[in-house]
N, CA, C and O atoms as a printed pandas DataFrame, in Angstrom:
     atom_number atom_name residue_name chain_id  residue_number  x_coord  y_coord  z_coord
0              1         N          MET        A               1   39.425   -0.265   42.138
1              2        CA          MET        A               1   39.050   -1.637   42.335
2              3         C          MET        A               1   38.179   -2.095   41.160
3              4         O          MET        A               1   37.406   -1.300   40.625
4              5         N          ALA        A               2   38.291   -3.350   40.757
5              6        CA          ALA        A               2   37.566   -3.914   39.618
6              7         C          ALA        A               2   36.088   -4.083   39.972
7              8         O          ALA        A               2   35.735   -4.422   41.101
8              9         N          LYS        A               3   35.246   -3.840   38.984
9             10        CA          LYS        A               3   33.808   -4.014   39.175
10            11         C          LYS        A               3   33.470   -5.495   39.128
11            12         O          LYS        A               3   34.150   -6.282   38.469
12            13         N          THR        A               4   32.421   -5.858   39.830
13            14        CA          THR        A               4   31.971   -7.247   39.804
14            15         C          THR        A               4   31.013   -7.429   38.633
15            16         O          THR        A               4   30.528   -6.456   38.056
16            17         N          LEU        A               5   30.750   -8.675   38.295
17            18        CA          LEU        A               5   29.827   -8.998   37.219
18            19         C          LEU        A               5   28.442   -8.426   37.503
19            20         O          LEU        A               5   27.788   -7.907   36.599
20            21         N          VAL        A               6   28.002   -8.515   38.727
21            22        CA          VAL        A               6   26.681   -8.001   39.108
22            23         C          VAL        A               6   26.613   -6.495   38.898
23            24         O          VAL        A               6   25.603   -5.988   38.410
24            25         N          GLN        A               7   27.663   -5.777   39.254
25            26        CA          GLN        A               7   27.691   -4.332   39.066
26            27         C          GLN        A               7   27.632   -3.967   37.588
27            28         O          GLN        A               7   26.924   -3.040   37.194
28            29         N          ILE        A               8   28.376   -4.700   36.783
29            30        CA          ILE        A               8   28.386   -4.437   35.338
30            31         C          ILE        A               8   27.016   -4.730   34.735
31            32         O          ILE        A               8   26.544   -3.982   33.879
32            33         N          GLN        A               9   26.367   -5.823   35.179
33            34        CA          GLN        A               9   25.035   -6.153   34.649
34            35         C          GLN        A               9   24.013   -5.089   35.042
35            36         O          GLN        A               9   23.135   -4.764   34.244
36            37         N          LYS        A              10   24.106   -4.544   36.241
37            38        CA          LYS        A              10   23.207   -3.460   36.652
38            39         C          LYS        A              10   23.436   -2.230   35.783
39            40         O          LYS        A              10   22.490   -1.549   35.388
40            41         N          GLN        A              11   24.691   -1.958   35.494
41            42        CA          GLN        A              11   25.029   -0.816   34.643
42            43         C          GLN        A              11   24.485   -1.030   33.223
43            44         O          GLN        A              11   23.968   -0.101   32.601
44            45         N          ILE        A              12   24.607   -2.253   32.728
45            46        CA          ILE        A              12   24.078   -2.583   31.398
46            47         C          ILE        A              12   22.571   -2.394   31.379
47            48         O          ILE        A              12   22.035   -1.816   30.433
48            49         N          ASP        A              13   21.878   -2.871   32.407
49            50        CA          ASP        A              13   20.424   -2.730   32.489
50            51         C          ASP        A              13   20.014   -1.259   32.504
51            52         O          ASP        A              13   19.059   -0.869   31.832
52            53         N          ALA        A              14   20.747   -0.438   33.281
53            54        CA          ALA        A              14   20.433    0.988   33.350
54            55         C          ALA        A              14   20.640    1.648   31.999
55            56         O          ALA        A              14   19.824    2.468   31.577
56            57         N          LEU        A              15   21.723    1.299   31.316
57            58        CA          LEU        A              15   21.993    1.858   29.994
58            59         C          LEU        A              15   20.952    1.397   28.973
59            60         O          LEU        A              15   20.560    2.171   28.100
60            61         N          GLN        A              16   20.503    0.151   29.072
61            62        CA          GLN        A              16   19.496   -0.364   28.150
62            63         C          GLN        A              16   18.172    0.378   28.338
63            64         O          GLN        A              16   17.504    0.717   27.361
64            65         N          ARG        A              17   17.794    0.631   29.597
65            66        CA          ARG        A              17   16.564    1.395   29.863
66            67         C          ARG        A              17   16.685    2.797   29.276
67            68         O          ARG        A              17   15.743    3.314   28.675
68            69         N          GLN        A              18   17.857    3.404   29.456
69            70        CA          GLN        A              18   18.094    4.740   28.925
70            71         C          GLN        A              18   18.014    4.733   27.393
71            72         O          GLN        A              18   17.422    5.634   26.799
72            73         N          ALA        A              19   18.601    3.730   26.764
73            74        CA          ALA        A              19   18.556    3.616   25.303
74            75         C          ALA        A              19   17.124    3.415   24.816
75            76         O          ALA        A              19   16.732    3.993   23.802
76            77         N          ASP        A              20   16.339    2.605   25.524
77            78        CA          ASP        A              20   14.940    2.368   25.139
78            79         C          ASP        A              20   14.125    3.653   25.215
79            80         O          ASP        A              20   13.289    3.913   24.350
80            81         N          GLU        A              21   14.371    4.472   26.268
81            82        CA          GLU        A              21   13.651    5.741   26.406
82            83         C          GLU        A              21   13.996    6.684   25.252
83            84         O          GLU        A              21   13.112    7.331   24.691
84            85         N          ILE        A              22   15.268    6.758   24.905
85            86        CA          ILE        A              22   15.697    7.628   23.800
86            87         C          ILE        A              22   15.093    7.150   22.483
87            88         O          ILE        A              22   14.624    7.955   21.678
88            89         N          LYS        A              23   15.107    5.856   22.272
89            90        CA          LYS        A              23   14.550    5.290   21.040
90            91         C          LYS        A              23   13.061    5.584   20.927
91            92         O          LYS        A              23   12.574    5.926   19.849
92            93         N          GLN        A              24   12.329    5.452   22.044
93            94        CA          GLN        A              24   10.891    5.703   22.043
94            95         C          GLN        A              24   10.611    7.173   21.724
95            96         O          GLN        A              24    9.695    7.484   20.962
96            97         N          LYS        A              25   11.405    8.077   22.311
97            98        CA          LYS        A              25   11.233    9.505   22.054
98            99         C          LYS        A              25   11.516    9.817   20.589
99           100         O          LYS        A              25   10.752   10.541   19.951
100          101         N          GLU        A              26   12.611    9.276   20.051
101          102        CA          GLU        A              26   12.966    9.524   18.648
102          103         C          GLU        A              26   11.919    8.946   17.708
103          104         O          GLU        A              26   11.590    9.555   16.690
104          105         N          ALA        A              27   11.393    7.766   18.048
105          106        CA          ALA        A              27   10.363    7.147   17.202
106          107         C          ALA        A              27    9.131    8.036   17.141
107          108         O          ALA        A              27    8.520    8.180   16.082
108          109         N          GLY        A              28    8.764    8.630   18.262
109          110        CA          GLY        A              28    7.616    9.536   18.286
110          111         C          GLY        A              28    7.822   10.720   17.365
111          112         O          GLY        A              28    6.900   11.138   16.664
112          113         N          GLU        A              29    9.030   11.261   17.364
113          114        CA          GLU        A              29    9.340   12.395   16.495
114          115         C          GLU        A              29    9.320   11.984   15.021
115          116         O          GLU        A              29    8.837   12.736   14.174
116          117         N          VAL        A              30    9.837   10.805   14.715
117          118        CA          VAL        A              30    9.843   10.303   13.332
118          119         C          VAL        A              30    8.412   10.089   12.859
119          120         O          VAL        A              30    8.066   10.459   11.737
120          121         N          ILE        A              31    7.583    9.496   13.704
121          122        CA          ILE        A              31    6.179    9.254   13.341
122          123         C          ILE        A              31    5.476   10.576   13.074
123          124         O          ILE        A              31    4.695   10.677   12.128
124          125         N          ALA        A              32    5.736   11.574   13.878
125          126        CA          ALA        A              32    5.116   12.886   13.667
126          127         C          ALA        A              32    5.521   13.467   12.315
127          128         O          ALA        A              32    4.682   14.032   11.613
128          129         N          ARG        A              33    6.811   13.336   11.934
129          130        CA          ARG        A              33    7.269   13.844   10.630
130          131         C          ARG        A              33    6.635   13.072    9.482
131          132         O          ARG        A              33    6.272   13.658    8.462
132          133         N          ILE        A              34    6.502   11.759    9.643
133          134        CA          ILE        A              34    5.881   10.939    8.596
134          135         C          ILE        A              34    4.415   11.322    8.425
135          136         O          ILE        A              34    3.935   11.467    7.301
136          137         N          LYS        A              35    3.704   11.486    9.540
137          138        CA          LYS        A              35    2.284   11.875    9.464
138          139         C          LYS        A              35    2.127   13.227    8.774
139          140         O          LYS        A              35    1.203   13.417    7.983
140          141         N          GLU        A              36    3.014   14.154    9.067
141          142        CA          GLU        A              36    2.957   15.461    8.440
142          143         C          GLU        A              36    3.172   15.336    6.927
143          144         O          GLU        A              36    2.470   15.977    6.146
144          145         N          ALA        A              37    4.140   14.514    6.517
145          146        CA          ALA        A              37    4.393   14.319    5.086
146          147         C          ALA        A              37    3.195   13.659    4.404
147          148         O          ALA        A              37    2.857   14.008    3.273
148          149         N          ILE        A              38    2.558   12.718    5.076
149          150        CA          ILE        A              38    1.378   12.054    4.511
150          151         C          ILE        A              38    0.261   13.072    4.301
151          152         O          ILE        A              38   -0.392   13.078    3.257
152          153         N          ARG        A              39    0.042   13.936    5.301
153          154        CA          ARG        A              39   -0.989   14.980    5.163
154          155         C          ARG        A              39   -0.622   15.948    4.045
155          156         O          ARG        A              39   -1.467   16.306    3.223
156          157         N          HIS        A              40    0.630   16.368    4.017
157          158        CA          HIS        A              40    1.072   17.362    3.032
158          159         C          HIS        A              40    0.901   16.867    1.595
159          160         O          HIS        A              40    0.448   17.615    0.729
160          161         N          TYR        A              41    1.264   15.607    1.343
161          162        CA          TYR        A              41    1.212   15.056   -0.010
162          163         C          TYR        A              41   -0.081   14.296   -0.297
163          164         O          TYR        A              41   -0.282   13.825   -1.417
164          165         N          GLY        A              42   -0.950   14.172    0.687
165          166        CA          GLY        A              42   -2.220   13.482    0.475
166          167         C          GLY        A              42   -2.049   12.001    0.162
167          168         O          GLY        A              42   -2.792   11.444   -0.646
168          169         N          LEU        A              43   -1.083   11.371    0.792
169          170        CA          LEU        A              43   -0.801    9.957    0.522
170          171         C          LEU        A              43   -1.818    9.048    1.198
171          172         O          LEU        A              43   -2.376    9.380    2.244
172          173         N          THR        A              44   -2.045    7.899    0.581
173          174        CA          THR        A              44   -2.942    6.890    1.137
174          175         C          THR        A              44   -2.134    5.651    1.502
175          176         O          THR        A              44   -0.959    5.532    1.154
176          177         N          ALA        A              45   -2.786    4.729    2.211
177          178        CA          ALA        A              45   -2.125    3.467    2.562
178          179         C          ALA        A              45   -1.721    2.719    1.293
179          180         O          ALA        A              45   -0.667    2.084    1.255
180          181         N          ALA        A              46   -2.549    2.790    0.265
181          182        CA          ALA        A              46   -2.235    2.116   -0.995
182          183         C          ALA        A              46   -0.993    2.744   -1.643
183          184         O          ALA        A              46   -0.162    2.031   -2.205
184          185         N          ASP        A              47   -0.864    4.074   -1.566
185          186        CA          ASP        A              47    0.315    4.741   -2.119
186          187         C          ASP        A              47    1.592    4.254   -1.444
187          188         O          ASP        A              47    2.648    4.170   -2.072
188          189         N          LEU        A              48    1.481    3.939   -0.172
189          190        CA          LEU        A              48    2.647    3.502    0.592
190          191         C          LEU        A              48    2.868    2.006    0.525
191          192         O          LEU        A              48    3.809    1.488    1.126
192          193         N          GLY        A              49    2.000    1.298   -0.208
193          194        CA          GLY        A              49    2.149   -0.152   -0.339
194          195         C          GLY        A              49    1.730   -0.897    0.916
195          196         O          GLY        A              49    2.252   -1.974    1.202
196          197         N          LEU        A              50    0.799   -0.336    1.660
197          198        CA          LEU        A              50    0.393   -0.929    2.925
198          199         C          LEU        A              50   -0.908   -1.718    2.838
199          200         O          LEU        A              50   -1.411   -2.191    3.858
200          201         N          THR        A              51   -1.460   -1.868    1.632
201          202        CA          THR        A              51   -2.679   -2.651    1.472
202          203         C          THR        A              51   -2.416   -3.806    0.528
203          204         O          THR        A              51   -1.548   -3.719   -0.340
204          205         N          ARG        A              52   -3.159   -4.883    0.694
205          206        CA          ARG        A              52   -2.980   -6.055   -0.162
206          207         C          ARG        A              52   -3.385   -5.774   -1.593
207          208         O          ARG        A              52   -2.803   -6.336   -2.520
208          209         N          SER        A              53   -4.368   -4.920   -1.788
209          210        CA          SER        A              53   -4.871   -4.663   -3.134
210          211         C          SER        A              53   -4.072   -3.591   -3.862
211          212         O          SER        A              53   -4.382   -3.259   -5.006
212          213         N          SER        A              54   -3.058   -3.050   -3.219
213          214        CA          SER        A              54   -2.285   -1.986   -3.817
214          215         C          SER        A              54   -1.436   -2.491   -4.978
215          216         O          SER        A              54   -0.712   -3.474   -4.822
216          217         N          PRO        A              55   -1.509   -1.839   -6.144
217          218        CA          PRO        A              55   -0.663   -2.260   -7.260
218          219         C          PRO        A              55    0.806   -1.983   -6.985
219          220         O          PRO        A              55    1.674   -2.584   -7.618
220          221         N          LYS        A              56    1.100   -1.082   -6.048
221          222        CA          LYS        A              56    2.480   -0.760   -5.738
222          223         C          LYS        A              56    3.061   -1.709   -4.692
223          224         O          LYS        A              56    4.266   -1.687   -4.440
224          225         N          ALA        A              57    2.223   -2.534   -4.089
225          226        CA          ALA        A              57    2.688   -3.407   -3.013
226          227         C          ALA        A              57    3.482   -4.577   -3.558
227          228         O          ALA        A              57    2.944   -5.415   -4.283
228          229         N          ALA        A              58    4.725   -4.636   -3.223
229          230        CA          ALA        A              58    5.615   -5.787   -3.404
230          231         C          ALA        A              58    5.403   -6.614   -4.659
231          232         O          ALA        A              58    5.441   -7.842   -4.590
232          233         N          GLY        A              59    5.187   -5.995   -5.779
233          234        CA          GLY        A              59    5.144   -6.734   -7.043
234          235         C          GLY        A              59    3.917   -7.589   -7.220
235          236         O          GLY        A              59    2.835   -7.258   -6.735
236          237         N          ALA        A              60    4.096   -8.701   -7.924
237          238        CA          ALA        A              60    2.988   -9.592   -8.249
238          239         C          ALA        A              60    2.488  -10.298   -7.003
239          240         O          ALA        A              60    3.267  -10.562   -6.087
240          241         N          PRO        A              61    1.197  -10.609   -6.955
241          242        CA          PRO        A              61    0.666  -11.318   -5.799
242          243         C          PRO        A              61    1.270  -12.713   -5.688
243          244         O          PRO        A              61    1.478  -13.401   -6.688
244          245         N          ALA        A              62    1.536  -13.101   -4.484
245          246        CA          ALA        A              62    2.129  -14.420   -4.247
246          247         C          ALA        A              62    1.069  -15.505   -4.392
247          248         O          ALA        A              62   -0.075  -15.340   -3.967
248          249         N          ARG        A              63    1.467  -16.609   -4.995
249          250        CA          ARG        A              63    0.566  -17.746   -5.132
250          251         C          ARG        A              63    0.625  -18.558   -3.858
251          252         O          ARG        A              63    1.684  -18.688   -3.244
252          253         N          LYS        A              64   -0.522  -19.109   -3.457
253          254        CA          LYS        A              64   -0.547  -19.941   -2.269
254          255         C          LYS        A              64    0.205  -21.222   -2.535
255          256         O          LYS        A              64    0.057  -21.827   -3.597
256          257         N          ARG        A              65    1.005  -21.637   -1.586
257          258        CA          ARG        A              65    1.764  -22.875   -1.739
258          259         C          ARG        A              65    0.832  -24.072   -1.645
259          260         O          ARG        A              65   -0.082  -24.115   -0.822
260          261         N          GLY        A              66    1.087  -25.016   -2.492
261          262        CA          GLY        A              66    0.312  -26.247   -2.446
262          263         C          GLY        A              66   -1.054  -26.139   -3.096
263          264         O          GLY        A              66   -1.760  -27.138   -3.234
264          265         N          GLY        A              67   -1.431  -24.935   -3.497
265          266        CA          GLY        A              67   -2.739  -24.760   -4.115
266          267         C          GLY        A              67   -2.669  -25.011   -5.607
267          268         O          GLY        A              67   -1.589  -25.194   -6.168
268          269         N          LYS        A              68   -3.819  -25.018   -6.241
269          270        CA          LYS        A              68   -3.860  -25.206   -7.687
270          271         C          LYS        A              68   -3.389  -23.940   -8.382
271          272         O          LYS        A              68   -3.622  -22.832   -7.900
272          273         N          LYS        A              69   -2.733  -24.111   -9.505
273          274        CA          LYS        A              69   -2.332  -22.974  -10.314
274          275         C          LYS        A              69   -3.572  -22.453  -11.033
275          276         O          LYS        A              69   -4.463  -23.221  -11.395
276          277         N          SER        A              70   -3.615  -21.157  -11.230
277          278        CA          SER        A              70   -4.745  -20.600  -11.954
278          279         C          SER        A              70   -4.612  -20.948  -13.434
279          280         O          SER        A              70   -3.507  -21.042  -13.969
280          281         N          LYS        A              71   -5.748  -21.135  -14.077
281          282        CA          LYS        A              71   -5.760  -21.477  -15.496
282          283         C          LYS        A              71   -5.411  -20.227  -16.294
283          284         O          LYS        A              71   -5.983  -19.163  -16.056
284          285         N          PRO        A              72   -4.469  -20.344  -17.248
285          286        CA          PRO        A              72   -4.075  -19.172  -18.033
286          287         C          PRO        A              72   -5.242  -18.617  -18.845
287          288         O          PRO        A              72   -6.122  -19.361  -19.277
288          289         N          VAL        A              73   -5.235  -17.321  -19.042
289          290        CA          VAL        A              73   -6.258  -16.652  -19.830
290          291         C          VAL        A              73   -5.958  -16.867  -21.307
291          292         O          VAL        A              73   -4.807  -16.769  -21.733
292          293         N          VAL        A              74   -6.986  -17.156  -22.079
293          294        CA          VAL        A              74   -6.825  -17.366  -23.518
294          295         C          VAL        A              74   -6.598  -16.021  -24.191
295          296         O          VAL        A              74   -7.417  -15.111  -24.066
296          297         N          LYS        A              75   -5.473  -15.896  -24.912
297          298        CA          LYS        A              75   -5.151  -14.661  -25.623
298          299         C          LYS        A              75   -5.326  -14.805  -27.129
299          300         O          LYS        A              75   -5.575  -13.826  -27.832
300          301         N          TYR        A              76   -5.190  -16.053  -27.623
301          302        CA          TYR        A              76   -5.283  -16.285  -29.060
302          303         C          TYR        A              76   -6.238  -17.438  -29.340
303          304         O          TYR        A              76   -6.292  -18.415  -28.593
304          305         N          ARG        A              77   -6.998  -17.304  -30.444
305          306        CA          ARG        A              77   -7.976  -18.328  -30.823
306          307         C          ARG        A              77   -8.083  -18.329  -32.347
307          308         O          ARG        A              77   -8.035  -17.277  -32.985
308          309         N          ASP        A              78   -8.230  -19.520  -32.918
309          310        CA          ASP        A              78   -8.432  -19.584  -34.369
310          311         C          ASP        A              78   -9.865  -20.005  -34.664
311          312         O          ASP        A              78  -10.648  -20.273  -33.753
312          313         N          ASP        A              79  -10.197  -20.060  -35.958
313          314        CA          ASP        A              79  -11.561  -20.404  -36.373
314          315         C          ASP        A              79  -11.923  -21.838  -36.046
315          316         O          ASP        A              79  -13.103  -22.164  -35.916
316          317         N          ALA        A              80  -10.927  -22.700  -35.910
317          318        CA          ALA        A              80  -11.180  -24.111  -35.617
318          319         C          ALA        A              80  -11.405  -24.352  -34.116
319          320         O          ALA        A              80  -11.708  -25.471  -33.703
320          321         N          GLY        A              81  -11.256  -23.299  -33.307
321          322        CA          GLY        A              81  -11.485  -23.450  -31.872
322          323         C          GLY        A              81  -10.228  -23.704  -31.058
323          324         O          GLY        A              81  -10.309  -23.884  -29.842
324          325         N          HIS        A              82   -9.069  -23.722  -31.702
325          326        CA          HIS        A              82   -7.811  -23.877  -30.962
326          327         C          HIS        A              82   -7.557  -22.616  -30.144
327          328         O          HIS        A              82   -7.862  -21.510  -30.588
328          329         N          THR        A              83   -7.007  -22.783  -28.970
329          330        CA          THR        A              83   -6.683  -21.637  -28.130
330          331         C          THR        A              83   -5.246  -21.722  -27.628
331          332         O          THR        A              83   -4.639  -22.793  -27.585
332          333         N          TRP        A              84   -4.725  -20.558  -27.252
333          334        CA          TRP        A              84   -3.375  -20.484  -26.696
334          335         C          TRP        A              84   -3.308  -19.260  -25.784
335          336         O          TRP        A              84   -3.836  -18.194  -26.103
336          337         N          SER        A              85   -2.653  -19.440  -24.653
337          338        CA          SER        A              85   -2.555  -18.361  -23.659
338          339         C          SER        A              85   -1.455  -17.357  -23.991
339          340         O          SER        A              85   -1.400  -16.281  -23.397
340          341         N          GLY        A              86   -0.591  -17.695  -24.922
341          342        CA          GLY        A              86    0.534  -16.823  -25.226
342          343         C          GLY        A              86    1.759  -17.189  -24.399
343          344         O          GLY        A              86    2.805  -16.550  -24.515
344          345         N          ARG        A              87    1.631  -18.213  -23.568
345          346        CA          ARG        A              87    2.738  -18.676  -22.738
346          347         C          ARG        A              87    3.319  -19.947  -23.343
347          348         O          ARG        A              87    2.604  -20.771  -23.913
348          349         N          GLY        A              88    4.613  -20.081  -23.206
349          350        CA          GLY        A              88    5.245  -21.299  -23.691
350          351         C          GLY        A              88    5.446  -21.285  -25.200
351          352         O          GLY        A              88    5.341  -20.251  -25.861
352          353         N          ARG        A              89    5.737  -22.457  -25.709
353          354        CA          ARG        A              89    6.011  -22.615  -27.131
354          355         C          ARG        A              89    4.754  -22.341  -27.957
355          356         O          ARG        A              89    3.645  -22.690  -27.552
356          357         N          ARG        A              90    4.942  -21.717  -29.113
357          358        CA          ARG        A              90    3.805  -21.429  -29.987
358          359         C          ARG        A              90    3.236  -22.735  -30.540
359          360         O          ARG        A              90    3.988  -23.595  -30.996
360          361         N          PRO        A              91    1.922  -22.885  -30.500
361          362        CA          PRO        A              91    1.329  -24.116  -31.042
362          363         C          PRO        A              91    1.419  -24.131  -32.574
363          364         O          PRO        A              91    1.564  -23.093  -33.220
364          365         N          LYS        A              92    1.329  -25.336  -33.122
365          366        CA          LYS        A              92    1.470  -25.528  -34.568
366          367         C          LYS        A              92    0.454  -24.699  -35.353
367          368         O          LYS        A              92    0.805  -24.076  -36.355
368          369         N          TRP        A              93   -0.799  -24.689  -34.908
369          370        CA          TRP        A              93   -1.829  -23.949  -35.642
370          371         C          TRP        A              93   -1.503  -22.456  -35.693
371          372         O          TRP        A              93   -1.821  -21.788  -36.677
372          373         N          PHE        A              94   -0.871  -21.929  -34.641
373          374        CA          PHE        A              94   -0.496  -20.518  -34.592
374          375         C          PHE        A              94    0.667  -20.240  -35.546
375          376         O          PHE        A              94    0.639  -19.273  -36.306
376          377         N          VAL        A              95    1.674  -21.089  -35.499
377          378        CA          VAL        A              95    2.842  -20.949  -36.373
378          379         C          VAL        A              95    2.421  -21.079  -37.834
379          380         O          VAL        A              95    2.866  -20.309  -38.685
380          381         N          ASP        A              96    1.559  -22.059  -38.120
381          382        CA          ASP        A              96    1.074  -22.246  -39.494
382          383         C          ASP        A              96    0.300  -21.023  -39.968
383          384         O          ASP        A              96    0.435  -20.613  -41.121
384          385         N          GLY        A              97   -0.497  -20.446  -39.104
385          386        CA          GLY        A              97   -1.258  -19.244  -39.458
386          387         C          GLY        A              97   -0.345  -18.068  -39.766
387          388         O          GLY        A              97   -0.582  -17.314  -40.709
388          389         N          LEU        A              98    0.698  -17.920  -38.963
389          390        CA          LEU        A              98    1.651  -16.835  -39.220
390          391         C          LEU        A              98    2.379  -17.065  -40.538
391          392         O          LEU        A              98    2.617  -16.119  -41.289
392          393         N          ALA        A              99    2.736  -18.320  -40.824
393          394        CA          ALA        A              99    3.414  -18.659  -42.073
394          395         C          ALA        A              99    2.502  -18.401  -43.272
395          396         O          ALA        A              99    2.976  -18.113  -44.371
396          397         N          ALA        A             100    1.184  -18.507  -43.050
397          398        CA          ALA        A             100    0.221  -18.285  -44.117
398          399         C          ALA        A             100   -0.053  -16.801  -44.342
399          400         O          ALA        A             100   -0.863  -16.443  -45.198
400          401         N          GLY        A             101    0.613  -15.938  -43.584
401          402        CA          GLY        A             101    0.468  -14.510  -43.806
402          403         C          GLY        A             101   -0.385  -13.771  -42.794
403          404         O          GLY        A             101   -0.540  -12.553  -42.881
404          405         N          LYS        A             102   -0.942  -14.498  -41.832
405          406        CA          LYS        A             102   -1.733  -13.822  -40.808
406          407         C          LYS        A             102   -0.817  -13.180  -39.785
407          408         O          LYS        A             102    0.362  -13.518  -39.680
408          409         N          LYS        A             103   -1.386  -12.244  -39.029
409          410        CA          LYS        A             103   -0.653  -11.585  -37.949
410          411         C          LYS        A             103   -1.176  -12.113  -36.626
411          412         O          LYS        A             103   -2.291  -12.630  -36.555
412          413         N          ALA        A             104   -0.367  -11.984  -35.571
413          414        CA          ALA        A             104   -0.788  -12.442  -34.242
414          415         C          ALA        A             104   -2.098  -11.752  -33.836
415          416         O          ALA        A             104   -2.941  -12.364  -33.180
416          417         N          GLU        A             105   -2.268  -10.495  -34.218
417          418        CA          GLU        A             105   -3.485   -9.751  -33.884
418          419         C          GLU        A             105   -4.724  -10.404  -34.500
419          420         O          GLU        A             105   -5.823  -10.276  -33.960
420          421         N          ASP        A             106   -4.555  -11.103  -35.625
421          422        CA          ASP        A             106   -5.688  -11.770  -36.269
422          423         C          ASP        A             106   -6.249  -12.897  -35.407
423          424         O          ASP        A             106   -7.412  -13.275  -35.552
424          425         N          PHE        A             107   -5.425  -13.429  -34.515
425          426        CA          PHE        A             107   -5.848  -14.528  -33.650
426          427         C          PHE        A             107   -6.260  -14.054  -32.258
427          428         O          PHE        A             107   -6.639  -14.868  -31.416
428          429         N          ALA        A             108   -6.190  -12.746  -32.007
429          430        CA          ALA        A             108   -6.492  -12.225  -30.680
430          431         C          ALA        A             108   -7.909  -12.631  -30.258
431          432         O          ALA        A             108   -8.872  -12.498  -31.014
432          433         N          ALA        A             109   -7.994  -13.126  -29.031
433          434        CA          ALA        A             109   -9.298  -13.611  -28.527
434          435         C          ALA        A             109  -10.156  -12.455  -28.081
435          436         O          ALA        A             109  -11.282  -12.660  -27.629
């Protein structure tokens, strides 16, 4: 005889509970293996990329949306007081200095 919808839903619920129990047990075993590896290798949260200050965490820090952009750091400066961050197009004073025989290192701030 064919099962009713209610019978099938009860069976699904029982199977879902069983799957959740198995998953919880397996997760416990996985966590135990991870903890053992952390102890064995002496890993820290920063090594795993779990801290905000970690250099290994997800690349460059994200900029806040809608906030002000940070002012670029001055990398090059000439005697006249001109500055350049090294980003974007080279300024005329920098290009002229290079044409005059100076090196980029001569302008390092």
